BALOBA-1460 file (C-alpha; in Angstrom, 3 decimals):
// residues 91
<rec num="1" residu="e" x="-0.489" y="0.326" z="-0.122"/>
<rec num="2" residu="v" x="2.904" y="2.565" z="0.434"/>
<rec num="3" residu="i" x="4.560" y="1.932" z="-2.635"/>
<rec num="4" residu="t" x="1.010" y="2.497" z="-4.013"/>
<rec num="5" residu="h" x="1.006" y="5.697" z="-3.108"/>
<rec num="6" residu="s" x="4.559" y="6.720" z="-3.841"/>
<rec num="7" residu="a" x="6.692" y="7.360" z="-6.654"/>
<rec num="8" residu="g" x="7.718" y="3.933" z="-6.596"/>
<rec num="9" residu="n" x="4.624" y="3.136" z="-7.661"/>
<rec num="10" residu="s" x="3.481" y="1.769" z="-11.657"/>
<rec num="11" residu="w" x="0.510" y="0.575" z="-13.267"/>
<rec num="12" residu="m" x="2.975" y="-3.453" z="-13.303"/>
<rec num="13" residu="f" x="3.221" y="-2.719" z="-9.780"/>
<rec num="14" residu="e" x="-0.244" y="-2.211" z="-8.585"/>
<rec num="15" residu="n" x="-1.690" y="-4.779" z="-11.062"/>
<rec num="16" residu="r" x="0.523" y="-7.763" z="-10.109"/>
<rec num="17" residu="a" x="1.706" y="-7.406" z="-6.528"/>
<rec num="18" residu="p" x="-1.624" y="-8.596" z="-5.275"/>
<rec num="19" residu="h" x="-0.877" y="-11.529" z="-7.648"/>
<rec num="20" residu="v" x="2.166" y="-12.383" z="-5.381"/>
<rec num="21" residu="l" x="0.500" y="-11.557" z="-2.347"/>
<rec num="22" residu="a" x="-2.251" y="-14.017" z="-3.100"/>
<rec num="23" residu="g" x="0.397" y="-16.739" z="-4.312"/>
<rec num="24" residu="d" x="-1.984" y="-16.422" z="-7.356"/>
<rec num="25" residu="y" x="-0.132" y="-16.779" z="-10.790"/>
<rec num="26" residu="t" x="-3.282" y="-18.093" z="-12.885"/>
<rec num="27" residu="s" x="-2.174" y="-16.462" z="-16.419"/>
<rec num="28" residu="l" x="-3.625" y="-13.374" z="-17.298"/>
<rec num="29" residu="s" x="-0.504" y="-12.387" z="-19.253"/>
<rec num="30" residu="a" x="1.892" y="-15.165" z="-19.643"/>
<rec num="31" residu="v" x="5.772" y="-15.414" z="-18.406"/>
<rec num="32" residu="d" x="6.478" y="-16.904" z="-22.145"/>
<rec num="33" residu="i" x="4.281" y="-13.837" z="-23.393"/>
<rec num="34" residu="f" x="7.377" y="-11.488" z="-21.891"/>
<rec num="35" residu="v" x="9.948" y="-13.608" z="-23.174"/>
<rec num="36" residu="k" x="8.832" y="-13.646" z="-26.728"/>
<rec num="37" residu="d" x="8.144" y="-10.003" z="-26.769"/>
<rec num="38" residu="l" x="11.240" y="-8.669" z="-24.607"/>
<rec num="39" residu="g" x="13.073" y="-11.410" z="-27.049"/>
<rec num="40" residu="i" x="11.812" y="-9.123" z="-30.345"/>
<rec num="41" residu="v" x="12.930" y="-5.708" z="-28.469"/>
<rec num="42" residu="m" x="16.780" y="-7.604" z="-27.524"/>
<rec num="43" residu="d" x="16.444" y="-8.617" z="-31.464"/>
<rec num="44" residu="a" x="15.599" y="-5.275" z="-32.618"/>
<rec num="45" residu="a" x="18.159" y="-3.095" z="-30.063"/>
<rec num="46" residu="r" x="21.190" y="-5.275" z="-31.300"/>
<rec num="47" residu="e" x="20.246" y="-4.563" z="-34.938"/>
<rec num="48" residu="a" x="20.350" y="-0.572" z="-34.150"/>
<rec num="49" residu="k" x="23.487" y="-1.486" z="-31.860"/>
<rec num="50" residu="l" x="21.883" y="-0.308" z="-28.855"/>
<rec num="51" residu="q" x="22.539" y="-1.808" z="-24.974"/>
<rec num="52" residu="l" x="19.620" y="-1.517" z="-23.304"/>
<rec num="53" residu="t" x="20.639" y="-3.250" z="-19.668"/>
<rec num="54" residu="l" x="18.031" y="-3.461" z="-17.731"/>
<rec num="55" residu="s" x="15.562" y="-4.598" z="-20.625"/>
<rec num="56" residu="e" x="18.332" y="-7.839" z="-20.926"/>
<rec num="57" residu="a" x="18.314" y="-7.953" z="-17.327"/>
<rec num="58" residu="a" x="14.176" y="-8.573" z="-17.494"/>
<rec num="59" residu="h" x="14.713" y="-10.704" z="-20.361"/>
<rec num="60" residu="r" x="17.242" y="-13.295" z="-18.743"/>
<rec num="61" residu="m" x="14.757" y="-13.314" z="-15.184"/>
<rec num="62" residu="f" x="11.484" y="-14.292" z="-17.529"/>
<rec num="63" residu="e" x="13.900" y="-16.940" z="-19.576"/>
<rec num="64" residu="a" x="14.820" y="-18.313" z="-16.380"/>
<rec num="65" residu="a" x="10.925" y="-18.465" z="-14.998"/>
<rec num="66" residu="s" x="9.962" y="-19.961" z="-18.136"/>
<rec num="67" residu="a" x="12.867" y="-22.703" z="-18.044"/>
<rec num="68" residu="q" x="11.575" y="-23.408" z="-14.500"/>
<rec num="69" residu="g" x="7.944" y="-24.138" z="-15.796"/>
<rec num="70" residu="h" x="6.518" y="-21.122" z="-15.204"/>
<rec num="71" residu="g" x="6.220" y="-20.052" z="-18.807"/>
<rec num="72" residu="r" x="2.281" y="-20.509" z="-18.673"/>
<rec num="73" residu="e" x="1.546" y="-18.987" z="-15.481"/>
<rec num="74" residu="d" x="1.083" y="-15.130" z="-14.663"/>
<rec num="75" residu="d" x="4.058" y="-12.984" z="-15.601"/>
<rec num="76" residu="s" x="4.128" y="-12.175" z="-11.966"/>
<rec num="77" residu="a" x="5.691" y="-15.539" z="-11.683"/>
<rec num="78" residu="v" x="8.865" y="-14.145" z="-12.720"/>
<rec num="79" residu="i" x="9.009" y="-13.457" z="-9.269"/>
<rec num="80" residu="k" x="9.616" y="-17.026" z="-8.764"/>
<rec num="81" residu="v" x="13.213" y="-17.079" z="-10.047"/>
<rec num="82" residu="f" x="14.367" y="-14.379" z="-6.950"/>
<rec num="83" residu="p" x="16.220" y="-16.612" z="-4.205"/>
<rec num="84" residu="g" x="15.568" y="-16.663" z="-0.972"/>
<rec num="85" residu="l" x="11.804" y="-15.007" z="-1.362"/>
<rec num="86" residu="d" x="9.349" y="-16.688" z="0.656"/>
<rec num="87" residu="l" x="6.368" y="-16.156" z="-1.419"/>
<rec num="88" residu="p" x="2.870" y="-16.423" z="0.004"/>
<rec num="89" residu="k" x="0.966" y="-19.866" z="-0.217"/>
<rec num="90" residu="p" x="-1.923" y="-19.614" z="-2.358"/>
<rec num="91" residu="r" x="-5.072" y="-18.495" z="-0.010"/>
């Protein structure tokens, strides 16, 4: 609630954080969609000789989530690749 009322808020955070907190990864927009779309962005960046450091990091995280079997889960399931997190269980 603090973040959603501060400069750190974003639509994605406001929309996806409740999924994580509820332990609900029902797919509304799948991890694999982000892998595909960020892959397109990364291909275009390479072609234009641009370095997109944050996009590269995000792409690697989504690829890792997909490789761990979360590809068809909601894109918020990308949080599952962060080591050491004790994620909420489904309610």
